[in-house]
C-alpha positions as CSV (number, residue, x, y, z in Angstrom):
1,M,-2.1,21.5,10.6
2,K,-2.5,18.2,12.5
3,I,-0.2,15.2,12.7
4,A,-1.5,11.7,13.2
5,E,1.2,9.3,14.2
6,C,-0.3,5.8,13.7
7,K,1.0,2.5,14.7
8,L,-0.3,0.0,12.1
9,E,0.0,-3.8,11.9
10,S,-0.8,-6.1,9.1
11,I,-3.8,-8.5,9.4
12,S,-3.0,-10.2,6.1
13,P,0.2,-10.8,4.1
14,Y,1.6,-7.9,2.1
15,S,3.0,-8.2,-1.4
16,Q,4.8,-5.8,-3.8
17,S,4.9,-5.6,-7.6
18,R,7.3,-2.9,-8.5
19,V,8.2,-2.8,-12.2
20,L,11.3,-4.8,-13.1
21,Q,14.3,-2.8,-14.3
22,S,16.7,-5.6,-15.5
23,S,16.8,-6.6,-19.1
24,K,16.6,-10.1,-20.3
25,E,19.9,-11.6,-21.3
26,K,20.4,-13.1,-24.8
27,K,18.8,-16.5,-25.2
28,E,17.5,-16.3,-21.6
29,L,14.2,-18.2,-21.1
30,D,11.3,-16.3,-19.6
31,K,11.2,-18.6,-16.5
32,D,15.0,-18.2,-16.0
33,Y,14.7,-14.4,-16.3
34,E,11.8,-14.4,-13.8
35,A,13.8,-16.6,-11.3
36,R,16.8,-14.3,-11.6
37,V,15.1,-10.9,-11.2
38,W,11.8,-11.3,-9.2
39,R,13.2,-9.8,-6.1
40,E,13.4,-6.5,-8.0
41,R,9.7,-6.2,-7.4
42,C,10.5,-5.1,-3.9
43,H,10.7,-1.5,-3.0
44,T,14.0,-1.1,-1.1
45,A,16.0,1.4,0.9
46,D,19.7,1.9,0.2
47,N,20.6,-0.7,2.8
48,G,18.6,-3.4,1.1
49,H,15.7,-3.5,3.5
50,I,12.2,-3.6,2.1
51,I,10.1,-0.5,2.5
52,I,6.4,0.3,2.1
53,P,6.3,3.5,0.1
54,P,4.5,6.4,1.7
55,M,2.1,6.8,-1.3
56,Q,0.6,3.4,-0.6
57,F,-0.7,4.6,2.7
58,C,-1.7,8.0,1.4
59,N,-3.5,6.6,-1.7
60,S,-5.2,3.9,0.4
61,L,-6.6,6.6,2.8
62,K,-7.8,8.8,-0.1
63,E,-9.5,5.8,-1.8
64,A,-11.2,5.0,1.6
65,A,-12.5,8.6,1.9
66,K,-14.0,8.3,-1.6
67,Y,-15.4,4.8,-0.8
68,L,-17.1,6.0,2.4
69,N,-18.4,9.2,0.8
70,L,-18.9,10.8,4.3
71,Q,-20.8,14.1,4.2
72,V,-19.3,17.2,5.8
73,P,-21.7,18.4,8.5
74,G,-23.5,21.6,7.7
75,Q,-22.3,21.7,4.1
76,G,-25.2,20.0,2.3
77,K,-24.2,17.0,0.1
78,R,-20.5,17.9,0.2
79,T,-18.2,15.0,1.2
80,Y,-14.7,14.7,2.6
81,T,-13.3,13.2,-0.5
82,K,-11.6,16.3,-1.9
83,N,-10.4,17.2,1.6
84,F,-8.5,13.9,1.9
85,E,-7.3,14.0,-1.7
86,S,-5.6,17.4,-1.2
87,G,-5.2,17.7,2.5
88,V,-3.4,14.6,3.7
89,L,0.3,13.7,3.1
90,V,2.6,10.8,4.1
91,N,6.2,11.7,3.6
92,E,8.2,8.7,5.0
93,P,8.2,5.0,4.1
94,V,7.8,2.2,6.6
95,M,11.1,0.4,6.9
96,L,10.6,-3.4,7.3
97,P,13.2,-5.7,8.9
98,E,13.1,-8.0,5.8
99,I,15.9,-7.8,3.3
100,A,15.0,-8.1,-0.4
101,E,17.7,-10.8,-0.9
102,K,16.0,-13.1,1.6
103,V,12.3,-12.4,1.1
104,K,10.1,-15.3,0.3
105,G,8.3,-15.4,-3.1
106,E,5.0,-16.6,-4.3
107,W,4.8,-18.1,-7.8
108,L,1.6,-17.4,-9.7
109,F,0.1,-18.1,-13.1
110,V,-0.9,-14.5,-14.1
111,P,-1.8,-12.6,-17.3
112,S,1.4,-11.7,-19.2
113,D,0.4,-8.1,-19.7
114,G,-0.7,-7.7,-16.0
115,R,-4.3,-7.0,-16.9
116,R,-7.1,-9.0,-15.4
117,G,-8.7,-11.4,-17.9
118,G,-5.6,-11.2,-20.3
119,G,-5.5,-14.1,-22.7
120,R,-1.9,-15.2,-22.4
121,R,-0.7,-16.3,-19.0
122,V,2.8,-16.8,-17.6
123,M,4.5,-17.8,-14.3
124,K,5.7,-14.8,-12.2
125,C,7.0,-14.6,-8.7
126,F,6.0,-11.8,-6.3
127,P,7.6,-11.0,-2.9
128,V,5.4,-11.7,0.1
129,I,5.9,-10.4,3.7
130,A,3.8,-12.5,6.1
131,H,3.5,-9.8,8.8
132,W,4.7,-6.3,9.3
133,V,4.4,-3.5,12.0
134,G,5.2,0.1,11.5
135,T,4.5,3.7,12.3
136,V,3.0,6.0,9.6
137,T,2.9,9.7,10.1
138,Y,0.0,11.4,8.3
139,W,0.2,15.2,7.9
140,I,-3.3,16.6,7.8
141,T,-3.3,20.2,6.3
142,D,-7.1,20.4,5.8
143,D,-8.9,21.8,8.9
144,L,-12.2,20.1,8.1
145,I,-10.7,16.7,8.7
146,T,-11.3,15.9,12.4
147,Q,-9.7,13.2,14.5
148,D,-12.9,11.1,14.5
149,V,-13.4,11.4,10.7
150,F,-9.7,10.6,10.1
151,L,-9.8,7.5,12.2
152,E,-13.0,6.2,10.6
153,V,-11.4,6.6,7.1
154,L,-8.1,5.1,8.2
155,K,-9.9,2.1,9.7
156,T,-11.7,1.6,6.4
157,S,-8.5,2.0,4.5
158,G,-6.9,-0.9,6.4
159,Q,-10.0,-3.2,6.2
160,L,-11.4,-2.6,2.8
161,I,-8.8,-0.8,0.6
162,G,-5.4,-2.1,1.7
163,I,-1.9,-1.6,0.3
164,G,0.3,-3.4,-2.2
165,R,-0.4,-6.1,-4.7
166,F,-3.6,-8.1,-4.5
167,R,-5.2,-5.7,-2.0
168,P,-9.0,-5.8,-1.3
169,R,-9.6,-2.7,-3.5
170,N,-8.2,-4.8,-6.5
171,L,-10.3,-7.9,-5.6
172,G,-7.7,-9.5,-3.4
173,F,-7.1,-10.1,0.3
174,Y,-3.5,-9.1,0.9
175,G,-2.4,-5.7,2.3
176,R,-5.0,-5.3,5.0
177,F,-4.0,-3.7,8.3
178,K,-5.3,-2.5,11.7
179,I,-4.6,0.5,13.9
180,N,-2.9,-0.4,17.1
181,D,-2.5,3.2,18.3
182,C,-2.8,6.8,16.9
183,T,-1.4,9.9,18.5
184,W,-3.2,13.1,17.2
185,V,-1.3,16.4,17.6
186,E,-2.6,19.8,16.5
187,Q,0.0,22.4,15.6
């Protein structure tokens, strides 16, 4: 097993879109409901700080491996996709200094059902973090994934796939990041 401890930094804003849990009050207008509960779209720790869930980094890396379609040397047309899908884990979130109660929001006119091209549109507010820095620990359990391959896939993950709402993979430009440092340890 290998552990890659990567210091990552945003190169574009980051936005979250967690499902709202609060119910609408009787006779509450849609815009009033949205204004009251939009901060619930943040993923938070028990202390109220916003976190970036570990699966966002893990899934971004796996999508980048699929996107790159890199072939495993000496194994014909076989690619690293399945190795990344089953052989990489991220267990801990990145804790941000921002508190959900004070995060800035971005009001947008979006499809009411959340699907691109939806007919009915409504105003919704999404939390936006302008800049973040954090350390992500990747646990690599697949021996075919080398440090060079991992770093190439991680770089693509940050540049072309991204994390969060409106990321490049979903035709947006938020959620992009770069690698400031990566420590690779084999156990």
